[in-house]
ROLOMI-760199 format. One record per residue: x, y, z of N, C-alpha, C in turn. Coordinates in steps of 0.1 Angstrom, whole numbers, padded with zeros to 4 digits, always signed. Layout:
BEGIN
XYZXYZXYZ;...
//
This chain:
BEGIN
+0114+1200-1034+0106+1190-1038+0111+1183-1053;+0114+1171-1054+0119+1165-1065+0108+1164-1076;+0113+1171-1089+0103+1169-1100+0102+1155-1105;+0088+1153-1107+0085+1139-1111+0084+1140-1125;+0091+1135-1136+0087+1135-1150+0076+1131-1155;+0069+1134-1164+0057+1130-1170+0059+1117-1179;+0061+1106-1172+0067+1096-1181+0058+1090-1193;+0046+1089-1188+0036+1085-1199+0037+1092-1212;+0033+1106-1210+0034+1113-1222+0049+1112-1229;+0057+1114-1222+0072+1112-1227+0076+1101-1237;+0073+1089-1229+0075+1077-1234+0067+1073-1247;+0056+1082-1249+0045+1080-1260+0054+1085-1272;+0063+1096-1269+0069+1102-1281+0083+1091-1286;+0086+1081-1279+0096+1075-1285+0090+1057-1285;+0096+1052-1292+0094+1036-1293+0103+1030-1283;+0100+1034-1270+0108+1029-1259+0100+1021-1248;+0089+1015-1253+0082+1008-1244+0073+1015-1231;+0070+1005-1221+0062+1011-1211+0071+1011-1197;+0069+1021-1189+0079+1021-1179+0077+1009-1169;+0088+1006-1164+0088+0995-1153+0094+0999-1141;+0103+1011-1141+0109+1015-1130+0116+1032-1132;+0115+1039-1124+0124+1054-1126+0130+1056-1112;+0145+1058-1115+0152+1062-1103+0159+1075-1106;+0160+1086-1097+0165+1097-1100+0183+1096-1099;+0189+1101-1106+0203+1099-1107+0207+1113-1103;+0213+1114-1091+0219+1126-1084+0231+1133-1083;+0241+1127-1094+0254+1132-1094+0252+1148-1099;+0247+1152-1108+0247+1164-1112+0245+1177-1105;+0251+1188-1109+0246+1199-1100+0237+1207-1108;+0235+1207-1121+0226+1216-1128+0213+1208-1132;+0212+1200-1142+0204+1193-1148+0198+1182-1140;+0187+1175-1142+0181+1164-1136+0182+1152-1144;+0185+1139-1138+0184+1129-1146+0178+1117-1141;+0175+1107-1148+0168+1095-1141+0169+1083-1151;+0171+1074-1142+0175+1059-1148+0162+1053-1149;+0158+1049-1164+0145+1041-1166+0147+1028-1169;+0138+1020-1164+0137+1006-1170+0124+1005-1177;+0122+1001-1190+0110+0999-1197+0110+0987-1202;+0098+0983-1207+0096+0968-1215+0106+0968-1227;+0114+0981-1232+0120+0978-1243+0138+0980-1240;+0139+0983-1226+0154+0983-1222+0155+0992-1212;+0168+0996-1210+0170+1008-1199+0177+1020-1207;+0172+1030-1201+0175+1046-1207+0180+1054-1198;+0184+1068-1201+0187+1078-1192+0179+1090-1197;+0168+1096-1189+0161+1104-1193+0166+1117-1185;+0171+1126-1193+0176+1139-1192+0163+1152-1190;+0162+1159-1180+0156+1169-1178+0163+1183-1179;+0163+1189-1189+0170+1202-1192+0162+1211-1183;+0169+1213-1174+0163+1222-1162+0168+1235-1157;+0181+1235-1159+0192+1246-1154+0188+1257-1165;+0186+1273-1160+0183+1282-1171+0196+1284-1181;+0206+1281-1177+0217+1286-1183+0222+1275-1194;+0217+1264-1194+0218+1254-1203+0207+1248-1209;+0196+1254-1207+0183+1248-1212+0177+1254-1224;+0185+1263-1232+0182+1272-1244+0179+1261-1254;+0168+1261-1261+0164+1251-1273+0175+1247-1280;+0182+1259-1286+0191+1260-1296+0205+1254-1291;+0206+1258-1277+0218+1250-1273+0216+1236-1272;+0205+1233-1268+0202+1215-1267+0204+1210-1278;+0199+1215-1290+0200+1208-1303+0214+1208-1307;+0222+1220-1304+0235+1219-1309+0244+1209-1303;+0241+1205-1291+0247+1194-1281+0245+1182-1289;+0232+1179-1293+0227+1166-1298+0232+1165-1313;+0235+1172-1319+0240+1174-1332+0254+1171-1332;+0262+1176-1321+0276+1174-1321+0280+1160-1317;+0270+1156-1306+0274+1143-1301+0270+1131-1312;+0261+1134-1321+0257+1124-1331+0265+1126-1341;+0274+1134-1344+0285+1135-1352+0297+1130-1348;+0301+1133-1332+0313+1127-1327+0311+1110-1328;+0298+1105-1323+0297+1091-1324+0300+1087-1340;+0297+1093-1349+0302+1089-1361+0316+1088-1364;+0323+1093-1356+0338+1094-1355+0343+1086-1350;+0336+1077-1340+0339+1069-1330+0343+1072-1317;+0342+1088-1312+0341+1091-1299+0332+1086-1289;+0333+1082-1279+0325+1074-1270+0317+1084-1264;+0304+1084-1269+0292+1095-1263+0280+1087-1265;+0273+1092-1260+0257+1088-1259+0247+1096-1264;+0245+1096-1279+0238+1106-1285+0223+1104-1280;+0214+1114-1281+0201+1112-1278+0192+1105-1288;+0182+1097-1284+0176+1089-1292+0167+1100-1301;+0160+1095-1312+0151+1105-1318+0138+1099-1313;+0127+1108-1315+0114+1105-1312+0107+1100-1322;+0095+1098-1324+0086+1094-1332+0082+1107-1344;+0084+1120-1338+0083+1131-1348+0098+1136-1353;+0107+1127-1352+0119+1130-1357+0129+1140-1348;+0123+1145-1339+0133+1152-1329+0138+1146-1318;+0148+1153-1313+0155+1147-1300+0152+1153-1291;+0143+1163-1289+0140+1169-1277+0124+1169-1275;+0119+1164-1263+0105+1163-1260+0100+1173-1251;+0093+1180-1255+0086+1192-1250+0071+1189-1243;+0074+1186-1228+0060+1185-1221+0056+1194-1213;+0044+1199-1211+0041+1209-1201+0053+1221-1201;+0057+1224-1210+0069+1235-1210+0082+1231-1206;+0083+1219-1204+0097+1213-1199+0103+1206-1212;+0119+1205-1212+0125+1199-1222+0132+1188-1217;+0129+1176-1226+0135+1165-1219+0142+1157-1232;+0153+1147-1228+0159+1141-1240+0161+1125-1234;+0159+1119-1243+0161+1102-1240+0174+1098-1246;+0182+1091-1238+0195+1086-1242+0196+1071-1240;+0206+1063-1245+0205+1051-1239+0215+1050-1229;+0210+1039-1220+0218+1039-1207+0230+1032-1207;+0241+1037-1204+0254+1035-1204+0258+1028-1191;+0261+1014-1192+0266+1008-1180+0279+1010-1175;+0283+1016-1163+0297+1020-1159+0298+1027-1145;+0309+1032-1143+0312+1037-1131+0321+1047-1133;+0322+1056-1125+0330+1069-1123+0344+1064-1116;+0353+1072-1122+0366+1069-1115+0375+1082-1113;+0379+1087-1102+0387+1097-1101+0402+1092-1104;+0410+1104-1105+0424+1102-1109+0431+1090-1099;+0429+1089-1084+0434+1082-1078+0430+1067-1081;+0424+1064-1086+0417+1052-1093+0424+1048-1105;+0432+1058-1113+0436+1054-1124+0450+1051-1126;+0454+1042-1135+0468+1037-1136+0474+1048-1144;+0490+1049-1143+0495+1060-1154+0492+1057-1169;+0490+1046-1170+0486+1042-1185+0471+1047-1190;+0461+1047-1178+0450+1049-1179+0447+1063-1178;+0454+1069-1174+0459+1086-1172+0460+1092-1186;+0472+1085-1192+0477+1088-1205+0464+1086-1214;+0456+1075-1213+0445+1076-1225+0434+1085-1223;+0433+1089-1209+0423+1100-1206+0428+1112-1213;+0442+1116-1211+0446+1128-1218+0443+1127-1234;+0447+1116-1240+0446+1112-1254+0431+1113-1255;+0420+1110-1247+0407+1112-1253+0403+1123-1253;+0408+1133-1243+0401+1146-1243+0407+1154-1258;+0420+1149-1258+0428+1155-1271+0420+1153-1284;+0413+1140-1285+0406+1136-1294+0393+1141-1296;+0388+1145-1283+0374+1152-1285+0378+1165-1288;+0389+1173-1286+0388+1186-1291+0392+1187-1304;+0401+1177-1311+0404+1177-1327+0390+1172-1333;+0382+1165-1325+0371+1162-1333+0360+1171-1334;+0359+1177-1323+0350+1190-1323+0349+1199-1333;+0367+1201-1335+0369+1212-1345+0365+1205-1359;+0365+1193-1359+0361+1187-1375+0348+1187-1378;+0339+1183-1367+0323+1183-1366+0318+1197-1366;+0323+1207-1360+0318+1221-1359+0327+1231-1362;+0329+1233-1376+0337+1240-1381+0333+1254-1379;+0342+1263-1384+0339+1276-1384+0337+1280-1401;+0324+1281-1407+0323+1281-1419+0326+1297-1423;+0331+1299-1433+0337+1312-1440+0320+1317-1444;+0318+1330-1443+0308+1336-1451+0302+1332-1465;+0291+1323-1465+0288+1318-1478+0289+1303-1479;+0299+1298-1469+0304+1285-1473+0295+1277-1462;+0296+1262-1466+0288+1252-1458+0297+1245-1449;+0292+1242-1439+0300+1233-1429+0305+1221-1433;+0314+1215-1429+0319+1202-1434+0314+1193-1425;+0311+1181-1434+0305+1168-1426+0318+1161-1421;+0314+1152-1408+0326+1144-1404+0328+1132-1414;+0340+1128-1411+0347+1118-1422+0352+1105-1414;+0366+1104-1412+0370+1092-1408+0366+1089-1394;+0368+1076-1389+0367+1072-1376+0377+1071-1368;+0375+1077-1355+0388+1074-1345+0386+1061-1336;+0396+1055-1340+0396+1039-1335+0404+1037-1323;+0415+1040-1321+0424+1039-1310+0425+1052-1302;+0424+1052-1286+0427+1063-1278+0440+1061-1272;+0448+1052-1273+0462+1050-1268+0471+1057-1277;+0468+1057-1291+0478+1065-1301+0475+1079-1303;+0485+1087-1309+0482+1098-1313+0470+1100-1324;+0463+1110-1324+0454+1113-1333+0458+1113-1348;+0453+1105-1357+0456+1105-1370+0456+1119-1376;+0467+1125-1384+0467+1138-1388+0455+1141-1395;+0448+1132-1403+0438+1133-1412+0424+1140-1402;+0425+1137-1389+0414+1144-1382+0417+1157-1374;+0430+1160-1379+0435+1176-1372+0433+1186-1383;+0424+1195-1385+0423+1202-1395+0436+1209-1397;+0439+1210-1411+0454+1216-1414+0456+1230-1410;+0447+1240-1404+0448+1252-1400+0457+1251-1384;+0450+1237-1377+0456+1237-1364+0470+1228-1365;+0471+1222-1375+0485+1214-1376+0496+1226-1380;+0491+1237-1387+0500+1247-1389+0500+1260-1378;+0493+1256-1366+0494+1264-1356+0484+1278-1356;+0476+1276-1367+0465+1286-1368+0452+1282-1365;+0442+1292-1359+0431+1288-1355+0419+1297-1360;+0409+1293-1364+0396+1299-1369+0388+1300-1358;+0380+1311-1357+0370+1312-1345+0356+1308-1347;+0351+1298-1342+0340+1295-1340+0330+1307-1338;+0314+1307-1341+0308+1316-1338+0305+1317-1322;+0304+1330-1318+0304+1333-1303+0318+1334-1296;+0328+1331-1301+0342+1333-1296+0343+1349-1295;+0348+1350-1280+0350+1363-1276+0360+1372-1283;+0370+1365-1293+0379+1374-1300+0393+1364-1300;+0402+1370-1305+0413+1361-1310+0421+1361-1298;+0417+1367-1285+0425+1368-1276+0418+1359-1265;+0405+1354-1267+0395+1348-1255+0392+1358-1248;+0388+1353-1234+0380+1361-1226+0391+1369-1215;+0387+1379-1209+0396+1386-1200+0397+1378-1186;+0407+1378-1181+0411+1371-1170+0403+1380-1159;+0403+1372-1146+0395+1379-1136+0403+1392-1129;+0396+1403-1127+0403+1412-1122+0403+1413-1106;+0414+1415-1103+0416+1414-1085+0409+1422-1079;+0408+1436-1086+0400+1444-1076+0385+1441-1071;+0380+1434-1084+0367+1428-1081+0368+1416-1072;+0378+1407-1071+0380+1398-1062+0382+1403-1049;+0388+1412-1045+0390+1419-1034+0375+1423-1027;+0367+1429-1035+0354+1433-1030+0346+1421-1027;+0347+1408-1036+0338+1399-1035+0342+1391-1019;+0357+1390-1017+0362+1386-1005+0354+1391-0994;+0355+1406-0994+0352+1414-0985+0334+1409-0980;+0327+1410-0993+0313+1407-0991+0311+1392-0984;+0320+1382-0989+0318+1370-0985+0322+1367-0970;+0333+1376-0966+0336+1374-0951+0325+1381-0942;+0318+1390-0950+0306+1395-0940+0295+1385-0938;+0291+1376-0951+0282+1368-0952+0284+1356-0940;+0298+1354-0940+0303+1341-0931+0300+1347-0917;+0305+1359-0916+0305+1362-0899+0289+1365-0898;+0280+1367-0905+0265+1367-0901+0258+1355-0903;+0264+1345-0907+0258+1332-0907+0252+1324-0894;+0243+1322-0893+0237+1314-0880+0229+1302-0882;+0232+1292-0875+0243+1290-0869+0254+1288-0871;+0265+1293-0864+0279+1292-0869+0282+1274-0868;+0293+1271-0879+0294+1257-0880+0309+1256-0884;+0316+1243-0883+0330+1244-0886+0331+1247-0902;+0322+1248-0909+0326+1252-0924+0327+1266-0924;+0320+1273-0915+0322+1287-0917+0335+1291-0912;+0341+1284-0901+0354+1287-0896+0364+1284-0909;+0362+1272-0918+0372+1273-0928+0370+1279-0937;+0359+1284-0940+0356+1295-0951+0362+1308-0949;+0363+1312-0935+0367+1325-0931+0383+1325-0930;+0389+1312-0924+0402+1310-0928+0408+1310-0942;+0400+1304-0952+0405+1303-0965+0404+1318-0973;+0390+1323-0968+0391+1339-0974+0402+1349-0971;+0405+1347-0960+0417+1358-0953+0431+1353-0960;+0433+1339-0961+0443+1334-0965+0446+1339-0980;+0433+1337-0990+0433+1338-1003+0437+1354-1006;+0431+1364-0996+0433+1378-0999+0447+1383-0996;+0454+1376-0989+0470+1378-0986+0478+1370-0998;+0472+1359-1004+0480+1354-1015+0476+1364-1030;+0466+1367-1030+0459+1375-1041+0470+1389-1042;+0468+1394-1030+0477+1408-1028+0492+1406-1031;+0496+1394-1028+0513+1390-1032+0513+1389-1045;+0502+1380-1052+0504+1379-1065+0498+1387-1076;+0490+1399-1073+0483+1407-1079+0487+1411-1091;+0504+1412-1095+0510+1417-1106+0511+1405-1115;+0505+1395-1111+0507+1382-1124+0494+1380-1131;+0486+1388-1129+0473+1386-1139+0476+1388-1154;+0470+1373-1159+0475+1370-1173+0466+1378-1182;+0472+1378-1196+0464+1387-1205+0450+1377-1212;+0446+1382-1220+0434+1375-1225+0437+1362-1231;+0427+1353-1231+0429+1339-1233+0436+1335-1246;+0441+1322-1248+0451+1319-1261+0437+1312-1269;+0444+1305-1282+0436+1300-1291+0425+1294-1285;+0411+1294-1293+0399+1290-1288+0394+1281-1297;+0386+1273-1293+0378+1261-1303+0366+1257-1293;+0359+1248-1300+0349+1239-1294+0353+1230-1282;+0348+1230-1270+0352+1222-1260+0337+1216-1253;+0343+1206-1246+0332+1198-1238+0327+1207-1229;+0334+1215-1220+0329+1227-1212+0328+1219-1198;+0329+1208-1194+0325+1200-1181+0332+1187-1180;+0344+1186-1186+0352+1174-1183+0356+1169-1171;+0349+1161-1163+0354+1156-1150+0348+1143-1147;+0354+1139-1135+0351+1123-1131+0335+1118-1131;+0327+1129-1130+0315+1124-1128+0306+1123-1144;+0317+1130-1154+0311+1132-1166+0320+1119-1177;+0327+1110-1170+0333+1102-1176+0330+1089-1171;+0324+1077-1180+0319+1062-1174+0331+1052-1178;+0335+1043-1170+0344+1032-1172+0334+1020-1172;+0337+1009-1179+0331+0997-1178+0341+0989-1171;+0336+0978-1162+0346+0969-1153+0352+0962-1161;+0345+0956-1174+0351+0945-1182+0362+0953-1192;+0361+0965-1194+0370+0971-1202+0376+0983-1195;+0384+0982-1185+0388+0993-1174+0397+1003-1180;+0404+1000-1194+0415+1010-1195+0409+1021-1205;+0397+1019-1211+0392+1028-1220+0378+1034-1218;+0376+1049-1216+0363+1051-1213+0352+1047-1222;+0341+1044-1214+0328+1038-1224+0321+1048-1229;+0320+1062-1223+0312+1071-1226+0315+1086-1218;+0315+1096-1227+0317+1108-1218+0302+1114-1223;+0299+1119-1210+0287+1124-1207+0282+1139-1203;+0271+1143-1203+0268+1155-1199+0275+1166-1208;+0267+1171-1221+0275+1182-1229+0269+1193-1228;+0262+1197-1218+0255+1209-1215+0264+1223-1219;+0275+1221-1216+0282+1233-1216+0293+1234-1225;+0290+1224-1237+0296+1226-1249+0296+1241-1251;+0308+1247-1258+0310+1259-1262+0323+1264-1267;+0325+1274-1267+0339+1280-1273+0346+1286-1262;+0360+1278-1259+0368+1283-1250+0381+1278-1254;+0394+1286-1246+0408+1281-1250+0407+1267-1247;+0411+1256-1256+0411+1243-1254+0421+1241-1244;+0432+1244-1245+0445+1239-1233+0437+1242-1220;+0430+1252-1217+0424+1258-1203+0416+1245-1201;+0408+1240-1210+0398+1229-1204+0407+1217-1201;+0417+1214-1208+0426+1202-1203+0433+1203-1190;+0436+1217-1187+0443+1220-1173+0433+1218-1165;+0421+1224-1166+0410+1223-1156+0405+1207-1154;+0405+1202-1163+0402+1186-1161+0412+1179-1154;+0424+1179-1155+0435+1176-1148+0434+1179-1133;+0430+1194-1131+0431+1196-1118+0421+1190-1109;+0408+1187-1117+0396+1181-1109+0401+1164-1108;+0407+1160-1119+0408+1146-1119+0419+1140-1109;+0431+1149-1106+0443+1146-1099+0443+1152-1088;+0437+1159-1082+0435+1167-1070+0435+1157-1059;+0443+1155-1050+0445+1147-1037+0436+1153-1026;+0428+1145-1017+0421+1151-1007+0427+1159-1000;+0441+1161-0998+0449+1170-0991+0451+1183-0997;+0446+1185-1011+0446+1197-1018+0460+1198-1025;+0466+1186-1029+0477+1185-1039+0475+1177-1050;+0481+1182-1063+0478+1174-1075+0489+1163-1074;+0486+1149-1081+0493+1138-1083+0500+1143-1096;+0514+1147-1095+0521+1152-1106+0526+1143-1116;+0531+1131-1110+0533+1120-1121+0521+1117-1130;+0507+1117-1126+0498+1113-1133+0495+1127-1141;+0496+1138-1137+0494+1149-1146+0503+1148-1156;+0514+1145-1155+0525+1143-1167+0522+1133-1177;+0519+1122-1173+0511+1112-1181+0498+1116-1190;+0490+1123-1183+0478+1129-1191+0482+1140-1199;+0490+1148-1196+0495+1160-1204+0500+1157-1213;+0512+1149-1217+0518+1143-1225+0509+1136-1237;+0500+1129-1233+0493+1124-1242+0482+1133-1248;+0477+1143-1240+0467+1152-1244+0476+1161-1257;+0489+1167-1252+0494+1173-1262+0497+1166-1275;+0502+1154-1276+0500+1147-1288+0489+1144-1297;+0476+1141-1291+0466+1138-1296+0458+1152-1301;+0459+1164-1294+0452+1171-1296+0462+1183-1307;+0476+1181-1310+0484+1188-1315+0488+1201-1309;+0487+1201-1295+0491+1213-1287+0505+1213-1282;+0510+1227-1284+0525+1227-1281+0526+1231-1267;+0537+1228-1261+0540+1232-1249+0537+1245-1245;+0542+1255-1250+0538+1267-1248+0523+1272-1245;+0514+1266-1253+0502+1267-1251+0493+1259-1237;+0502+1248-1234+0496+1245-1222+0504+1253-1211;+0516+1258-1212+0521+1270-1200+0512+1279-1200;+0507+1286-1208+0499+1297-1206+0486+1294-1202;+0480+1282-1206+0469+1277-1199+0470+1275-1183;+0484+1271-1181+0483+1266-1166+0484+1277-1160;+0489+1291-1162+0490+1301-1156+0477+1308-1158;+0468+1307-1168+0455+1315-1165+0443+1307-1156;+0446+1292-1155+0437+1286-1149+0443+1286-1132;+0454+1286-1131+0459+1290-1117+0455+1304-1113;+0454+1314-1120+0448+1326-1117+0434+1327-1114;+0427+1318-1124+0411+1317-1123+0408+1312-1109;+0417+1301-1103+0415+1294-1091+0415+1303-1081;+0426+1312-1081+0431+1321-1071+0421+1332-1067;+0412+1335-1079+0401+1344-1080+0387+1339-1079;+0387+1326-1078+0373+1319-1079+0368+1315-1065;+0354+1317-1064+0349+1314-1049+0332+1308-1054;+0331+1302-1064+0317+1298-1066+0312+1289-1056;+0319+1279-1049+0315+1273-1039+0309+1279-1028;+0316+1290-1024+0311+1298-1012+0301+1306-1016;+0299+1313-1028+0289+1318-1033+0278+1310-1033;+0277+1298-1038+0267+1290-1038+0261+1287-1023;+0269+1286-1014+0266+1285-1001+0259+1296-0995;+0267+1307-0996+0262+1318-0988+0255+1330-0997;+0253+1328-1007+0245+1338-1014+0229+1330-1020;+0233+1316-1023+0220+1311-1028+0218+1300-1016;+0222+1298-1008+0219+1287-0999+0218+1270-1004;+0226+1270-1013+0230+1258-1017+0243+1252-1015;+0241+1240-1008+0252+1234-1001+0256+1224-1008;+0253+1220-1021+0258+1208-1027+0270+1209-1030;+0277+1218-1031+0293+1219-1034+0302+1218-1023;+0296+1222-1011+0305+1221-0999+0314+1211-0997;+0311+1197-1000+0323+1187-0996+0334+1188-1007;+0331+1195-1017+0345+1198-1025+0353+1208-1021;+0350+1218-1012+0356+1232-1008+0369+1228-1002;+0370+1217-0991+0383+1215-0985+0394+1214-0993;+0392+1205-1002+0405+1201-1012+0405+1211-1021;+0396+1216-1026+0395+1228-1036+0404+1240-1034;+0401+1242-1020+0406+1256-1016+0420+1255-1011;+0424+1242-1005+0437+1238-1002+0446+1237-1016;+0439+1235-1026+0448+1231-1037+0454+1247-1045;+0445+1257-1041+0447+1269-1045+0464+1274-1040;+0462+1271-1024+0476+1277-1017+0488+1267-1022;+0484+1253-1022+0496+1245-1027+0500+1248-1041;+0491+1250-1051+0496+1253-1066+0504+1265-1064;+0500+1274-1057+0508+1286-1057+0521+1285-1051;+0523+1277-1042+0536+1273-1036+0544+1265-1045;+0538+1255-1055+0542+1246-1062+0541+1251-1077;+0539+1263-1080+0538+1266-1092+0546+1260-1103;+0560+1263-1102+0570+1257-1113+0569+1241-1115;+0566+1236-1105+0565+1223-1105+0551+1218-1114;+0543+1223-1109+0528+1224-1117+0530+1227-1133;+0537+1237-1136+0537+1240-1148+0548+1228-1155;+0558+1225-1152+0565+1215-1156+0557+1203-1158;+0551+1199-1150+0543+1187-1152+0533+1186-1165;+0529+1199-1169+0521+1199-1181+0526+1201-1192;+0541+1207-1192+0550+1210-1205+0560+1201-1208;+0564+1191-1200+0574+1185-1201+0574+1170-1208;
//
């Protein structure tokens, strides 16, 4: 049953007028969102619902980050401040945030020109470098730096003044919560084999059986063979880490029709965290530029990756290592099937055919994919 937000008590906490209309926004897989029309304008109401991302400290960190990014000129939609000076409203034990409504639409990679792909890559590089500026790693006893100059152009390389000196020198300081200098451990194939066996058993017992079950079984058996063939290619711990958006994909980037070349807003910062930056760049490209048949549009990947490397100050070797780790991650990952067969949640089912085919294609075209990110 769809949760109905307590609009009266919520809007009382903001100078946002009286509600005229409320429509659920159903693109998200985690938290809940609503489009509000009030006597004062249009807003996006976010219900921080998912237990993994609804921690109050994490929400406040997201809000502070987006406010500071906005000061730098990054296209974000920071939350509005309530009458009490807070950006989070808690009503009946639920946490909400009110944001300005950004008019626009989502675009997947097939709808982007090569120039737009380059601007998208440059923007993600700006996000990573700007996050490093506004969310620094303070030394013991030191205070965090405040944001400074504004970012004005997405099509040009990021000005060096926005790239901290340690990044330009190839050095990285670790933000709080980092798993260590080498990042996170890569997936263990032994555990993956056990997971495949468990999922195959769940598929076999699923009733009534349907065409999705047949595809799932085929892909699981296929993946087991691929993993056995490539188990010796398990990568080491991850590379240099930094603050990242955490969920950069088409449903979290908005474009305006009257300004089609430049994203109007980057949305949904729920997964803001510390990860290898280059791996986020690769994951985003894999989502944006996958074709329905399960292959990547490599010319568009190349445009995107070149621009990302320039604006983020990332070396080709960093992208090459990230390509390998994300490939391995995809080879060992079955989150869509786990949602369906372990949780009974089918919202990710439509993504499975292309995503599962991509792993097979990527393994076959490994060298070509790597070259698209580093050349």
